[in-house]
ROTOR-785234 format. One record per residue (C-alpha): residue number from 1; z, y, x negated. Coordinates in steps of 0.5 Angstrom, whole numbers, plus 500, padded with zeros to 3 digits. Each point is the difference from the previous one (the first is absolute). Layout:
<sevos>
<sevo><nr>NUM</nr><c3>Z</c3><c2>Y</c2><c1>X</c1></sevo>
...
</sevos>
This chain:
<sevos>
<sevo><nr>1</nr><c3>603</c3><c2>772</c2><c1>290</c1></sevo>
<sevo><nr>2</nr><c3>499</c3><c2>500</c2><c1>507</c1></sevo>
<sevo><nr>3</nr><c3>498</c3><c2>493</c2><c1>501</c1></sevo>
<sevo><nr>4</nr><c3>497</c3><c2>498</c2><c1>506</c1></sevo>
<sevo><nr>5</nr><c3>500</c3><c2>507</c2><c1>503</c1></sevo>
<sevo><nr>6</nr><c3>496</c3><c2>503</c2><c1>494</c1></sevo>
<sevo><nr>7</nr><c3>494</c3><c2>500</c2><c1>504</c1></sevo>
<sevo><nr>8</nr><c3>503</c3><c2>506</c2><c1>504</c1></sevo>
<sevo><nr>9</nr><c3>500</c3><c2>504</c2><c1>494</c1></sevo>
<sevo><nr>10</nr><c3>493</c3><c2>499</c2><c1>498</c1></sevo>
<sevo><nr>11</nr><c3>498</c3><c2>507</c2><c1>502</c1></sevo>
<sevo><nr>12</nr><c3>506</c3><c2>504</c2><c1>497</c1></sevo>
<sevo><nr>13</nr><c3>499</c3><c2>497</c2><c1>494</c1></sevo>
<sevo><nr>14</nr><c3>492</c3><c2>502</c2><c1>500</c1></sevo>
<sevo><nr>15</nr><c3>502</c3><c2>507</c2><c1>502</c1></sevo>
<sevo><nr>16</nr><c3>505</c3><c2>500</c2><c1>494</c1></sevo>
<sevo><nr>17</nr><c3>495</c3><c2>497</c2><c1>495</c1></sevo>
<sevo><nr>18</nr><c3>495</c3><c2>506</c2><c1>503</c1></sevo>
<sevo><nr>19</nr><c3>505</c3><c2>505</c2><c1>498</c1></sevo>
<sevo><nr>20</nr><c3>501</c3><c2>498</c2><c1>493</c1></sevo>
<sevo><nr>21</nr><c3>493</c3><c2>499</c2><c1>499</c1></sevo>
<sevo><nr>22</nr><c3>499</c3><c2>507</c2><c1>501</c1></sevo>
<sevo><nr>23</nr><c3>505</c3><c2>502</c2><c1>494</c1></sevo>
<sevo><nr>24</nr><c3>496</c3><c2>497</c2><c1>494</c1></sevo>
<sevo><nr>25</nr><c3>497</c3><c2>504</c2><c1>495</c1></sevo>
<sevo><nr>26</nr><c3>504</c3><c2>506</c2><c1>499</c1></sevo>
<sevo><nr>27</nr><c3>504</c3><c2>502</c2><c1>494</c1></sevo>
<sevo><nr>28</nr><c3>506</c3><c2>498</c2><c1>502</c1></sevo>
<sevo><nr>29</nr><c3>503</c3><c2>495</c2><c1>505</c1></sevo>
<sevo><nr>30</nr><c3>507</c3><c2>500</c2><c1>502</c1></sevo>
<sevo><nr>31</nr><c3>503</c3><c2>495</c2><c1>505</c1></sevo>
<sevo><nr>32</nr><c3>506</c3><c2>504</c2><c1>504</c1></sevo>
<sevo><nr>33</nr><c3>505</c3><c2>496</c2><c1>504</c1></sevo>
<sevo><nr>34</nr><c3>508</c3><c2>500</c2><c1>502</c1></sevo>
<sevo><nr>35</nr><c3>505</c3><c2>497</c2><c1>496</c1></sevo>
<sevo><nr>36</nr><c3>508</c3><c2>501</c2><c1>499</c1></sevo>
<sevo><nr>37</nr><c3>499</c3><c2>505</c2><c1>495</c1></sevo>
<sevo><nr>38</nr><c3>494</c3><c2>505</c2><c1>498</c1></sevo>
<sevo><nr>39</nr><c3>497</c3><c2>498</c2><c1>493</c1></sevo>
<sevo><nr>40</nr><c3>494</c3><c2>498</c2><c1>497</c1></sevo>
<sevo><nr>41</nr><c3>498</c3><c2>493</c2><c1>497</c1></sevo>
<sevo><nr>42</nr><c3>497</c3><c2>499</c2><c1>494</c1></sevo>
<sevo><nr>43</nr><c3>494</c3><c2>496</c2><c1>498</c1></sevo>
<sevo><nr>44</nr><c3>503</c3><c2>493</c2><c1>499</c1></sevo>
<sevo><nr>45</nr><c3>503</c3><c2>500</c2><c1>507</c1></sevo>
<sevo><nr>46</nr><c3>498</c3><c2>494</c2><c1>504</c1></sevo>
<sevo><nr>47</nr><c3>499</c3><c2>498</c2><c1>507</c1></sevo>
<sevo><nr>48</nr><c3>503</c3><c2>494</c2><c1>503</c1></sevo>
<sevo><nr>49</nr><c3>500</c3><c2>497</c2><c1>507</c1></sevo>
<sevo><nr>50</nr><c3>504</c3><c2>494</c2><c1>498</c1></sevo>
<sevo><nr>51</nr><c3>507</c3><c2>502</c2><c1>503</c1></sevo>
<sevo><nr>52</nr><c3>496</c3><c2>501</c2><c1>507</c1></sevo>
<sevo><nr>53</nr><c3>497</c3><c2>492</c2><c1>499</c1></sevo>
<sevo><nr>54</nr><c3>493</c3><c2>502</c2><c1>497</c1></sevo>
<sevo><nr>55</nr><c3>499</c3><c2>497</c2><c1>494</c1></sevo>
<sevo><nr>56</nr><c3>496</c3><c2>507</c2><c1>497</c1></sevo>
<sevo><nr>57</nr><c3>502</c3><c2>504</c2><c1>494</c1></sevo>
<sevo><nr>58</nr><c3>495</c3><c2>505</c2><c1>497</c1></sevo>
<sevo><nr>59</nr><c3>499</c3><c2>500</c2><c1>494</c1></sevo>
<sevo><nr>60</nr><c3>501</c3><c2>492</c2><c1>500</c1></sevo>
<sevo><nr>61</nr><c3>504</c3><c2>500</c2><c1>494</c1></sevo>
<sevo><nr>62</nr><c3>505</c3><c2>507</c2><c1>500</c1></sevo>
<sevo><nr>63</nr><c3>502</c3><c2>502</c2><c1>493</c1></sevo>
<sevo><nr>64</nr><c3>507</c3><c2>498</c2><c1>498</c1></sevo>
<sevo><nr>65</nr><c3>505</c3><c2>506</c2><c1>502</c1></sevo>
<sevo><nr>66</nr><c3>495</c3><c2>502</c2><c1>505</c1></sevo>
<sevo><nr>67</nr><c3>503</c3><c2>503</c2><c1>507</c1></sevo>
<sevo><nr>68</nr><c3>497</c3><c2>498</c2><c1>507</c1></sevo>
<sevo><nr>69</nr><c3>497</c3><c2>505</c2><c1>504</c1></sevo>
<sevo><nr>70</nr><c3>504</c3><c2>502</c2><c1>507</c1></sevo>
<sevo><nr>71</nr><c3>497</c3><c2>497</c2><c1>506</c1></sevo>
<sevo><nr>72</nr><c3>496</c3><c2>506</c2><c1>502</c1></sevo>
<sevo><nr>73</nr><c3>496</c3><c2>500</c2><c1>494</c1></sevo>
<sevo><nr>74</nr><c3>500</c3><c2>493</c2><c1>499</c1></sevo>
<sevo><nr>75</nr><c3>495</c3><c2>500</c2><c1>506</c1></sevo>
<sevo><nr>76</nr><c3>496</c3><c2>506</c2><c1>498</c1></sevo>
<sevo><nr>77</nr><c3>499</c3><c2>496</c2><c1>493</c1></sevo>
<sevo><nr>78</nr><c3>498</c3><c2>494</c2><c1>505</c1></sevo>
<sevo><nr>79</nr><c3>495</c3><c2>504</c2><c1>503</c1></sevo>
<sevo><nr>80</nr><c3>497</c3><c2>503</c2><c1>494</c1></sevo>
<sevo><nr>81</nr><c3>499</c3><c2>493</c2><c1>497</c1></sevo>
<sevo><nr>82</nr><c3>496</c3><c2>498</c2><c1>505</c1></sevo>
<sevo><nr>83</nr><c3>495</c3><c2>506</c2><c1>499</c1></sevo>
<sevo><nr>84</nr><c3>500</c3><c2>498</c2><c1>492</c1></sevo>
<sevo><nr>85</nr><c3>503</c3><c2>507</c2><c1>499</c1></sevo>
<sevo><nr>86</nr><c3>502</c3><c2>499</c2><c1>493</c1></sevo>
<sevo><nr>87</nr><c3>506</c3><c2>501</c2><c1>496</c1></sevo>
<sevo><nr>88</nr><c3>500</c3><c2>508</c2><c1>500</c1></sevo>
<sevo><nr>89</nr><c3>504</c3><c2>501</c2><c1>505</c1></sevo>
<sevo><nr>90</nr><c3>507</c3><c2>504</c2><c1>501</c1></sevo>
<sevo><nr>91</nr><c3>506</c3><c2>498</c2><c1>504</c1></sevo>
<sevo><nr>92</nr><c3>505</c3><c2>505</c2><c1>503</c1></sevo>
<sevo><nr>93</nr><c3>506</c3><c2>498</c2><c1>504</c1></sevo>
<sevo><nr>94</nr><c3>503</c3><c2>505</c2><c1>505</c1></sevo>
<sevo><nr>95</nr><c3>507</c3><c2>499</c2><c1>503</c1></sevo>
<sevo><nr>96</nr><c3>500</c3><c2>499</c2><c1>507</c1></sevo>
<sevo><nr>97</nr><c3>506</c3><c2>505</c2><c1>501</c1></sevo>
<sevo><nr>98</nr><c3>496</c3><c2>505</c2><c1>496</c1></sevo>
<sevo><nr>99</nr><c3>500</c3><c2>507</c2><c1>503</c1></sevo>
<sevo><nr>100</nr><c3>494</c3><c2>503</c2><c1>503</c1></sevo>
<sevo><nr>101</nr><c3>500</c3><c2>505</c2><c1>495</c1></sevo>
<sevo><nr>102</nr><c3>501</c3><c2>495</c2><c1>494</c1></sevo>
<sevo><nr>103</nr><c3>494</c3><c2>496</c2><c1>503</c1></sevo>
<sevo><nr>104</nr><c3>495</c3><c2>506</c2><c1>500</c1></sevo>
<sevo><nr>105</nr><c3>502</c3><c2>502</c2><c1>493</c1></sevo>
<sevo><nr>106</nr><c3>498</c3><c2>493</c2><c1>498</c1></sevo>
<sevo><nr>107</nr><c3>494</c3><c2>500</c2><c1>503</c1></sevo>
<sevo><nr>108</nr><c3>498</c3><c2>507</c2><c1>497</c1></sevo>
<sevo><nr>109</nr><c3>502</c3><c2>497</c2><c1>493</c1></sevo>
<sevo><nr>110</nr><c3>496</c3><c2>494</c2><c1>501</c1></sevo>
<sevo><nr>111</nr><c3>494</c3><c2>504</c2><c1>503</c1></sevo>
<sevo><nr>112</nr><c3>500</c3><c2>504</c2><c1>494</c1></sevo>
<sevo><nr>113</nr><c3>501</c3><c2>495</c2><c1>495</c1></sevo>
<sevo><nr>114</nr><c3>492</c3><c2>499</c2><c1>498</c1></sevo>
<sevo><nr>115</nr><c3>494</c3><c2>503</c2><c1>502</c1></sevo>
<sevo><nr>116</nr><c3>498</c3><c2>495</c2><c1>506</c1></sevo>
<sevo><nr>117</nr><c3>505</c3><c2>496</c2><c1>503</c1></sevo>
<sevo><nr>118</nr><c3>500</c3><c2>495</c2><c1>505</c1></sevo>
<sevo><nr>119</nr><c3>506</c3><c2>498</c2><c1>504</c1></sevo>
<sevo><nr>120</nr><c3>502</c3><c2>493</c2><c1>503</c1></sevo>
<sevo><nr>121</nr><c3>506</c3><c2>502</c2><c1>504</c1></sevo>
<sevo><nr>122</nr><c3>503</c3><c2>494</c2><c1>503</c1></sevo>
<sevo><nr>123</nr><c3>505</c3><c2>500</c2><c1>506</c1></sevo>
<sevo><nr>124</nr><c3>502</c3><c2>497</c2><c1>507</c1></sevo>
<sevo><nr>125</nr><c3>501</c3><c2>503</c2><c1>506</c1></sevo>
<sevo><nr>126</nr><c3>506</c3><c2>499</c2><c1>505</c1></sevo>
<sevo><nr>127</nr><c3>503</c3><c2>493</c2><c1>500</c1></sevo>
<sevo><nr>128</nr><c3>502</c3><c2>501</c2><c1>507</c1></sevo>
<sevo><nr>129</nr><c3>494</c3><c2>499</c2><c1>504</c1></sevo>
<sevo><nr>130</nr><c3>502</c3><c2>494</c2><c1>504</c1></sevo>
<sevo><nr>131</nr><c3>506</c3><c2>496</c2><c1>502</c1></sevo>
<sevo><nr>132</nr><c3>498</c3><c2>495</c2><c1>495</c1></sevo>
<sevo><nr>133</nr><c3>499</c3><c2>505</c2><c1>494</c1></sevo>
<sevo><nr>134</nr><c3>505</c3><c2>500</c2><c1>494</c1></sevo>
<sevo><nr>135</nr><c3>504</c3><c2>506</c2><c1>503</c1></sevo>
<sevo><nr>136</nr><c3>499</c3><c2>498</c2><c1>507</c1></sevo>
<sevo><nr>137</nr><c3>497</c3><c2>505</c2><c1>506</c1></sevo>
<sevo><nr>138</nr><c3>501</c3><c2>507</c2><c1>499</c1></sevo>
<sevo><nr>139</nr><c3>496</c3><c2>504</c2><c1>505</c1></sevo>
<sevo><nr>140</nr><c3>499</c3><c2>506</c2><c1>495</c1></sevo>
<sevo><nr>141</nr><c3>496</c3><c2>495</c2><c1>495</c1></sevo>
<sevo><nr>142</nr><c3>494</c3><c2>500</c2><c1>504</c1></sevo>
<sevo><nr>143</nr><c3>499</c3><c2>508</c2><c1>501</c1></sevo>
<sevo><nr>144</nr><c3>502</c3><c2>501</c2><c1>492</c1></sevo>
<sevo><nr>145</nr><c3>495</c3><c2>495</c2><c1>498</c1></sevo>
<sevo><nr>146</nr><c3>495</c3><c2>503</c2><c1>505</c1></sevo>
<sevo><nr>147</nr><c3>501</c3><c2>507</c2><c1>496</c1></sevo>
<sevo><nr>148</nr><c3>499</c3><c2>497</c2><c1>493</c1></sevo>
<sevo><nr>149</nr><c3>494</c3><c2>497</c2><c1>502</c1></sevo>
<sevo><nr>150</nr><c3>497</c3><c2>506</c2><c1>503</c1></sevo>
<sevo><nr>151</nr><c3>502</c3><c2>504</c2><c1>493</c1></sevo>
<sevo><nr>152</nr><c3>497</c3><c2>494</c2><c1>496</c1></sevo>
<sevo><nr>153</nr><c3>494</c3><c2>501</c2><c1>505</c1></sevo>
<sevo><nr>154</nr><c3>499</c3><c2>507</c2><c1>499</c1></sevo>
<sevo><nr>155</nr><c3>502</c3><c2>501</c2><c1>493</c1></sevo>
<sevo><nr>156</nr><c3>506</c3><c2>504</c2><c1>502</c1></sevo>
<sevo><nr>157</nr><c3>505</c3><c2>501</c2><c1>494</c1></sevo>
<sevo><nr>158</nr><c3>504</c3><c2>505</c2><c1>504</c1></sevo>
<sevo><nr>159</nr><c3>502</c3><c2>495</c2><c1>505</c1></sevo>
<sevo><nr>160</nr><c3>502</c3><c2>495</c2><c1>495</c1></sevo>
<sevo><nr>161</nr><c3>504</c3><c2>505</c2><c1>496</c1></sevo>
<sevo><nr>162</nr><c3>504</c3><c2>501</c2><c1>507</c1></sevo>
<sevo><nr>163</nr><c3>502</c3><c2>493</c2><c1>501</c1></sevo>
<sevo><nr>164</nr><c3>507</c3><c2>500</c2><c1>501</c1></sevo>
<sevo><nr>165</nr><c3>504</c3><c2>496</c2><c1>495</c1></sevo>
<sevo><nr>166</nr><c3>506</c3><c2>498</c2><c1>505</c1></sevo>
<sevo><nr>167</nr><c3>495</c3><c2>498</c2><c1>506</c1></sevo>
<sevo><nr>168</nr><c3>496</c3><c2>496</c2><c1>495</c1></sevo>
<sevo><nr>169</nr><c3>506</c3><c2>496</c2><c1>497</c1></sevo>
<sevo><nr>170</nr><c3>502</c3><c2>499</c2><c1>507</c1></sevo>
<sevo><nr>171</nr><c3>493</c3><c2>497</c2><c1>502</c1></sevo>
<sevo><nr>172</nr><c3>500</c3><c2>496</c2><c1>493</c1></sevo>
<sevo><nr>173</nr><c3>494</c3><c2>504</c2><c1>498</c1></sevo>
<sevo><nr>174</nr><c3>499</c3><c2>498</c2><c1>493</c1></sevo>
<sevo><nr>175</nr><c3>494</c3><c2>504</c2><c1>498</c1></sevo>
<sevo><nr>176</nr><c3>503</c3><c2>507</c2><c1>502</c1></sevo>
<sevo><nr>177</nr><c3>501</c3><c2>502</c2><c1>493</c1></sevo>
<sevo><nr>178</nr><c3>494</c3><c2>497</c2><c1>497</c1></sevo>
<sevo><nr>179</nr><c3>496</c3><c2>504</c2><c1>505</c1></sevo>
<sevo><nr>180</nr><c3>503</c3><c2>506</c2><c1>498</c1></sevo>
<sevo><nr>181</nr><c3>498</c3><c2>499</c2><c1>493</c1></sevo>
<sevo><nr>182</nr><c3>493</c3><c2>500</c2><c1>503</c1></sevo>
<sevo><nr>183</nr><c3>501</c3><c2>506</c2><c1>504</c1></sevo>
<sevo><nr>184</nr><c3>503</c3><c2>503</c2><c1>493</c1></sevo>
<sevo><nr>185</nr><c3>493</c3><c2>498</c2><c1>496</c1></sevo>
<sevo><nr>186</nr><c3>496</c3><c2>503</c2><c1>506</c1></sevo>
<sevo><nr>187</nr><c3>503</c3><c2>506</c2><c1>499</c1></sevo>
<sevo><nr>188</nr><c3>499</c3><c2>500</c2><c1>493</c1></sevo>
<sevo><nr>189</nr><c3>492</c3><c2>499</c2><c1>501</c1></sevo>
<sevo><nr>190</nr><c3>499</c3><c2>492</c2><c1>500</c1></sevo>
<sevo><nr>191</nr><c3>493</c3><c2>497</c2><c1>500</c1></sevo>
<sevo><nr>192</nr><c3>501</c3><c2>494</c2><c1>503</c1></sevo>
<sevo><nr>193</nr><c3>506</c3><c2>495</c2><c1>503</c1></sevo>
<sevo><nr>194</nr><c3>500</c3><c2>494</c2><c1>504</c1></sevo>
<sevo><nr>195</nr><c3>506</c3><c2>496</c2><c1>503</c1></sevo>
<sevo><nr>196</nr><c3>500</c3><c2>493</c2><c1>501</c1></sevo>
<sevo><nr>197</nr><c3>504</c3><c2>494</c2><c1>502</c1></sevo>
<sevo><nr>198</nr><c3>503</c3><c2>504</c2><c1>503</c1></sevo>
<sevo><nr>199</nr><c3>497</c3><c2>505</c2><c1>495</c1></sevo>
<sevo><nr>200</nr><c3>496</c3><c2>507</c2><c1>499</c1></sevo>
<sevo><nr>201</nr><c3>495</c3><c2>502</c2><c1>495</c1></sevo>
<sevo><nr>202</nr><c3>499</c3><c2>507</c2><c1>498</c1></sevo>
<sevo><nr>203</nr><c3>496</c3><c2>503</c2><c1>494</c1></sevo>
<sevo><nr>204</nr><c3>503</c3><c2>506</c2><c1>497</c1></sevo>
<sevo><nr>205</nr><c3>497</c3><c2>506</c2><c1>496</c1></sevo>
<sevo><nr>206</nr><c3>494</c3><c2>504</c2><c1>502</c1></sevo>
<sevo><nr>207</nr><c3>498</c3><c2>505</c2><c1>505</c1></sevo>
<sevo><nr>208</nr><c3>498</c3><c2>499</c2><c1>508</c1></sevo>
<sevo><nr>209</nr><c3>504</c3><c2>498</c2><c1>506</c1></sevo>
<sevo><nr>210</nr><c3>503</c3><c2>493</c2><c1>501</c1></sevo>
<sevo><nr>211</nr><c3>497</c3><c2>495</c2><c1>505</c1></sevo>
<sevo><nr>212</nr><c3>504</c3><c2>494</c2><c1>503</c1></sevo>
<sevo><nr>213</nr><c3>498</c3><c2>494</c2><c1>503</c1></sevo>
<sevo><nr>214</nr><c3>505</c3><c2>495</c2><c1>503</c1></sevo>
<sevo><nr>215</nr><c3>497</c3><c2>493</c2><c1>499</c1></sevo>
<sevo><nr>216</nr><c3>506</c3><c2>496</c2><c1>503</c1></sevo>
<sevo><nr>217</nr><c3>506</c3><c2>501</c2><c1>504</c1></sevo>
<sevo><nr>218</nr><c3>504</c3><c2>494</c2><c1>502</c1></sevo>
<sevo><nr>219</nr><c3>507</c3><c2>497</c2><c1>502</c1></sevo>
<sevo><nr>220</nr><c3>499</c3><c2>493</c2><c1>500</c1></sevo>
<sevo><nr>221</nr><c3>507</c3><c2>498</c2><c1>498</c1></sevo>
<sevo><nr>222</nr><c3>503</c3><c2>506</c2><c1>503</c1></sevo>
<sevo><nr>223</nr><c3>499</c3><c2>504</c2><c1>494</c1></sevo>
<sevo><nr>224</nr><c3>495</c3><c2>506</c2><c1>499</c1></sevo>
<sevo><nr>225</nr><c3>494</c3><c2>498</c2><c1>495</c1></sevo>
<sevo><nr>226</nr><c3>495</c3><c2>505</c2><c1>499</c1></sevo>
<sevo><nr>227</nr><c3>494</c3><c2>501</c2><c1>495</c1></sevo>
<sevo><nr>228</nr><c3>497</c3><c2>506</c2><c1>499</c1></sevo>
<sevo><nr>229</nr><c3>495</c3><c2>504</c2><c1>495</c1></sevo>
<sevo><nr>230</nr><c3>500</c3><c2>508</c2><c1>498</c1></sevo>
<sevo><nr>231</nr><c3>495</c3><c2>503</c2><c1>496</c1></sevo>
<sevo><nr>232</nr><c3>498</c3><c2>507</c2><c1>498</c1></sevo>
<sevo><nr>233</nr><c3>493</c3><c2>502</c2><c1>500</c1></sevo>
<sevo><nr>234</nr><c3>499</c3><c2>504</c2><c1>494</c1></sevo>
<sevo><nr>235</nr><c3>497</c3><c2>507</c2><c1>500</c1></sevo>
<sevo><nr>236</nr><c3>494</c3><c2>503</c2><c1>496</c1></sevo>
<sevo><nr>237</nr><c3>501</c3><c2>506</c2><c1>495</c1></sevo>
</sevos>
């Protein structure tokens, strides 16, 4: 979709694929992303990028009456398709304006929904990183994204939970609610999670401390994009 500029994003795409690769093989894989309302999507939901100029739909022939996934979940499915993740994936939207408490509660519920849960959390950083960015330049955008990058690198759920919805909205950080779902899942004891495109992956379930790895931190078009992976070492006994 980036046309001639596509090679500029090769490293970011590779980082997203690495984050997703770590999420396969768990009891449950749930894709979480921002949308106008908080709700799950059923197994017949499909992903498509045709409204954005790319002739790609998954599955190729959606069932009659099936509904389309929102963009954040669509990109999650696009990433999973390239890892041949299979059809046993759940999709959960969280409202962009959901309160931190609502996001944290949703994360806990998702983490406790199966024995070993992996989350693929889709969320963009600020869209105000430059004068050519969708939201123009906001001097607060850089420090905001730096704080998010540190939290993702350090598996710092408390820092994500503390993100201010008002500031997030003003710097047009679409990932705030989804990241706070991740923070809630972390508190419930998730096993692994990843974030890619911009997304984060993390598994849930089991004992042990989380570790984080920041795989990408870029703003090629004035929008903050991150890829990261969180994992939890299991304790014996």
